[in-house]
N, C-alpha and C positions, 0 to 999 in steps of 0.2 A: 666531631668534634665539638665537646661543649666548652665554650667561652664563658669564665665567670669575670663579670663586669660590675662586682660589688664593689663599695667603698672598700680602699686599699688599707684604709686607718682603721675603721669601725667595723666594717663588713654587715654594715645594716641597711643600706639603700644600693641601688645602680649608682654606680659613679657615672658624673657628666661634668662638664664645665661648671653649670649653674648648682650643682651639688659640691663641688670642691670649695667652691668661691664663697657661697651662701647658705647652703644647706647644710653640710657637713658639720657636726657638733663642735668642733674647734671653730671654723669659721663663725657659726652664731656666737660663740663666747667672745670671739674676737670683735665682732659689729658691736653686741651688745656692751663690751667695755670701752667702747669709742664713741657710745651714744650713738649710733646710729640705728634707726627701728623705720619699721614699714608696715603699713596694713596686712592683714591675712589675706585681702584679696590681690595682694602683688605675689603673693605665693605660687601662682599658676603662670607667672610670666615668665617668659623668657629669658635668657642672658640678656641680649641687647634690650628688650624691654626693660625690665629690673635695673640695668644700669642707669637708662636714660632716666626711670622714674625716680632713682637715687639722686641724680646728678641735677636735674629739674627742683627736687624737694629739700636739697640742702643748699647751705650757704655757698655762693660762690669761690669762699675761700677754702672751702672742705673738698672741692673736686680733684685737686691734687694729691689731697690726704686719700681719699678712696683709690685712685691708681695705686696708689703706693701700697695700699691695704691690700687688693687684688693681687698684686704682684708678690707681696710678703706671703701671703695666706697659701700662694699657687710654690711659692719658693719650698716653705714650709712642707708642704706636702711632698715634694719631689725630694728633700732630704730624707725624710721618712723612708719613700718606696727605695732611694737610690744608694743611701748612707746609710738606714737603719737608725737615723737619729731622729727621736722624738722630742720637738718642741712644745713646751707648754704655754698656755694663753695668755700669760704673762711676758714670757719671753719674746712672743710674735708683736704684741700690743706696745712694747717697751721699745722694739726694733723702728715699729711703723712710727712710734713719736719722734725717736731721735732722729731717725731720716726724714721725716717730715719738718722737722726744725732747722735741721742743716740745710735741706733743700730751700727753705724760706730765706735763710740767712745767705746763701749763694746767691740765690735770683736778687735780693735786694742789693747785692755788692756790685752784681753787673749791669743793674740801672744805670748809673752815670760812673762808668770807670776810669778810670786816670788812664792816659797813654802809657804804653808798659815801658819805653824808655824813660819815663820819669820816674819809675819808681824804682829803688834802691835802698840796700841795706845803710843805715845812718848810725854813726858812731855814738857812742854815752857820752855824758861829760867826763871832764877829766876826774879821775878818781874812782869812775865808777866802772861797771862791766857790764855787757849787755848778755843776756841768755835768751838764745834763740830757740825755739822748741817744735816741733813737728810730729805727725803721727801717720803712718800709712797704714791702711786698714785693706785687709784682702775680705771679701765675703765669703768667696768658693772657700779659702783654706780656713775661714773662723779664725784669722791671726791679725793681730796689729804688731806694728814697731813704734816704739816711742823713742825718739830722737831729739837730742838736744847738744848746745854747742856754745861755749862762752868765749867771748873774745874782748879786748880792752880797747881804748880809744883810740888805739894806733890800728885795730883792725886787726891784731896779733891774737891766734887762737892761743887760749889757756886750758882748755880742756874739753873733751867731747864725747858722747856715748850713745848707742842704741842700744835697746833692750826689746826682746821678742815677747809679746804679751799675747796669751791664748784664751783670756777671759773677758774679753773685751766685745759688747756686742754692737757698738755704733762708734761714728764718728766723733761725736762731740765727747762722748765718756773717754776715748781713747785719747783726745786732745787734751782733755782734763786732767788725766793722770800722767800724761807727758811733762804737762807744766808741775807736777807735784814733785815728779821725780827728778826735773829740771832746777828746781828751786832746793831740793834736799841736797841734789851735786853739789849746787853754788856754795850750799851752807857747808858742806864737809870739806869743801876746798879753802874754807875760810874767808869767802869774801864779804864785805860789809855794804857795800852799796851795789845794788842789783836792779837792772830793768829787764823783766821779763817780757819776750815776746813771742805771741802767738798769732797764725793766720786763721784761727777760727774767732769772727767776731762775737758769736753765739756765746763762746766760752768766757771770753774777756770781758764781756757784757755782764755776765754771771758774776763773774768773781768783782767786780769795781761797782755793781751795782747795791744800792742800801736797802732796797725791799727784800722781803723775805723770798727766799729761793726753793722753790718746791718742784725742781727737775731731777732728773736721775743724776746730776752732777754735784747737788747740795751737800752730800758727803765731803764729796772731795774740796770743795771750796771751805769748808769747815778746815780740814786739814793744812789747807795753804795758809789760810789765815794763821792758823798756830805755827807754822814753819815761818812766816814772814818775822816772827819776835826774835829769830837767831840775828837779824840784819839790824844795820842802824836805820838804814830805809831800802825799801823794797817797792817796786811800781809795776803793774800789769797793763800792758797796751797791745793793741791791734797794730799788727803790719800784713801789707799786703803777700801774697804767695811771691812776689817778683823781689821782695825785699827779706824774703826768708829761704833764699834759693838753699843755702847751706845745710841747714837741718831737713829741707827737704829732698837733697840729694843724699843725705845720708838715711832717712825713712826709705827712700827708695831701695836703696842698695838692701839695708836691712832685710825687706821683705823678701829677696831672693837668698837669703842667708837663715840658717836655723840656730845659730848661736849670738849670743849677747858680744860686745865689742866696747871697749874702754881705752882712751889716750889721754895722755896728758902732754900739754903743749904740742900735740899734733892732733891729725885727723885722717880720715880717708884722701888717697889720692885726690880725688874728684872735688871732694868738698875743700880740699887746702886750695885747688886751684880756683875753685869759686871765691874762696876768702880773700885769695889776692886780688882777684877781680875785684871785691868791694873795696878794698886797701886804695887800689888805683883809681877809681871812681871818685876819692874823697882826697888825693894827693895834688897839689898844684902842678900844672905841666912844666 
């Protein structure tokens, strides 16, 4: 029996670990776009030798990105082989950059975490409402769920919704879209003073930053700025996951469903129970 071990994507070379993640045409383009280069003498290195060379000759901050890149290239190859889905170079590079940014954000948040028992949802000032948003993201299903819930200063639910989205490639992008839809949702319900909270520090920092934004969320931050003109005042702030539990629970439930869901003065049973817990934590005994 003759075994064909040629590259399954391009059929031009024998497929091996080093070919898939370094020498395949897609892999070469990805590394080039990420600005990783190596001399011709490295071309004959084994996978471990090449990886060690790359780690030693790249900045210490690049090592996690290198690992994420190898994983993303391998994942792209598997999608082609098993699902017949072809990803472009730009799609793979965008995913790597987005995942790397999200990883850096989470790592910085975990350096000096507060005790979880000290983190909770805080009510807005009198006359304001608080919009909490979250996004659930499934790489396997290529699916995101955008959830948002609005509560007043008493912690009562005024409206909630989650939407299934199939065109989101990164967690950061999903969080930004969730914020945009949530702000539009609050505007449609007629609220004038809104505090929008997300547990993505990366996205909140991009929205509040006065510097030029060249990330993938830039078009969304522009749309968010335009949407806030419908309010008398709108603020964006970061909240830890423990203080965003209701929106997070809705996003998790949305990942198990196929359809969008919308509630007025109500929410999922689990979300309503968590909202009740938020109210109790701020009422005197």
